[in-house]
C-alpha positions as CSV (number, residue, x, y, z in Angstrom):
1,M,13.9,20.6,-2.3
2,Y,12.1,17.8,-4.0
3,S,8.6,16.5,-3.8
4,R,6.7,13.3,-4.4
5,V,3.2,13.6,-5.7
6,T,0.7,10.7,-5.3
7,Q,-2.6,11.0,-7.2
8,L,-5.5,8.7,-5.8
9,E,-9.1,8.3,-5.5
10,V,-10.9,7.2,-2.4
11,D,-13.9,4.8,-2.8
12,T,-16.5,7.1,-1.3
13,V,-19.2,4.5,-1.5
14,R,-17.3,2.6,1.2
15,F,-15.3,5.2,3.0
16,T,-15.5,9.0,3.5
17,I,-12.9,11.3,2.9
18,D,-12.5,11.9,6.8
19,D,-12.0,8.2,7.3
20,A,-9.1,8.2,4.7
21,V,-7.4,11.3,6.3
22,N,-7.9,9.9,9.8
23,L,-6.3,6.5,8.7
24,F,-3.5,8.3,7.0
25,S,-2.9,10.6,10.0
26,E,-2.7,7.8,12.5
27,H,-0.7,5.2,10.4
28,V,1.2,6.8,7.9
29,L,2.2,10.4,8.9
30,P,4.0,9.4,12.0
31,A,6.1,7.0,9.9
32,L,6.7,9.6,7.2
33,R,8.0,12.0,9.9
34,E,10.7,9.6,10.8
35,L,12.2,9.3,7.3
36,D,15.3,11.0,6.5
37,G,14.8,14.4,4.5
38,F,11.1,14.7,5.2
39,Q,10.2,18.3,5.3
40,G,6.4,18.3,5.2
41,I,3.2,17.4,3.4
42,V,0.2,18.7,1.8
43,V,-3.1,16.5,1.3
44,L,-5.6,17.7,-1.1
45,A,-9.1,16.1,-1.6
46,T,-12.3,16.8,-3.5
47,P,-15.8,15.7,-2.1
48,E,-15.9,13.1,-4.9
49,G,-12.9,11.3,-3.5
50,K,-10.2,12.5,-5.9
51,G,-7.0,13.5,-4.1
52,E,-3.3,14.3,-4.1
53,I,-0.5,13.7,-1.5
54,I,2.4,16.0,-1.8
55,T,5.3,15.2,0.2
56,F,8.4,17.5,0.5
57,W,12.2,16.2,0.8
58,D,15.5,17.8,1.2
59,T,17.2,15.7,-1.6
60,Q,16.1,14.1,-4.9
61,E,17.6,10.8,-3.5
62,E,15.6,11.0,-0.2
63,A,12.4,11.6,-2.5
64,A,13.2,8.7,-4.5
65,G,13.8,6.7,-1.4
66,A,10.4,7.5,0.0
67,A,8.8,5.6,-3.1
68,A,9.3,2.2,-1.4
69,F,7.6,3.5,1.8
70,G,4.8,5.0,-0.1
71,S,4.1,1.8,-2.0
72,E,4.0,-0.2,1.3
73,A,1.7,2.3,2.8
74,L,-0.7,2.4,-0.1
75,E,-0.9,-1.5,0.0
76,Q,-2.0,-1.5,3.5
77,F,-5.0,0.5,2.6
78,V,-5.7,-0.8,-0.8
79,T,-9.4,-1.2,-0.1
80,L,-9.8,2.4,0.3
81,F,-9.0,3.3,-3.2
82,R,-11.0,2.9,-6.6
83,A,-7.9,2.3,-8.7
84,P,-4.2,2.2,-8.1
85,A,-2.5,5.3,-7.3
86,G,-0.3,7.3,-9.6
87,R,3.1,8.7,-8.4
88,E,5.5,11.3,-9.9
89,Q,8.5,13.0,-8.6
90,Y,9.3,16.9,-8.9
91,E,11.8,19.4,-8.1
92,V,10.2,22.2,-6.2
93,V,11.1,25.4,-8.1
94,L,8.8,27.9,-6.3
95,A,6.8,27.5,-3.1
96,D,4.7,30.4,-1.4
97,L,2.4,28.6,1.2
98,P,0.4,30.4,3.7
99,E,1.5,29.8,7.3
100,T,-2.4,29.3,8.0
101,I,-2.3,26.1,5.7
102,V,-0.6,24.2,8.7
103,H,-3.1,22.1,10.4
C-alpha cells in the first residue's frame, strides 16, 4: 500500500477548519473515491489551520497518478490556503489504525 501526503495551511482569517473540511467532503472526496486504487483517507488539522491529508492507494503507480487529481482539486480552492501545499509520496510500511477513527 502507498500513500500521498499533502501538507497545507488553511487561511483561518477567512475560513474556518469546518468550512475547509465541508468543502473537501462535498467536492473532493466523492471524486477521490472514484479513482482506481483509492483505499481511504485521513485528514488531520490543528486549530491554527495547519493540516495534512493522507490518502491510501493500492499501488505506487495509482498513488502517483493521484498527483494530477490532487493538483486540480487544490487549484479549485486556492483561496482557502495561506501558501501552496506541499506533497510527498510514501510506502506504507506499518498501519494500525483504530476502527473508531472512521467517521
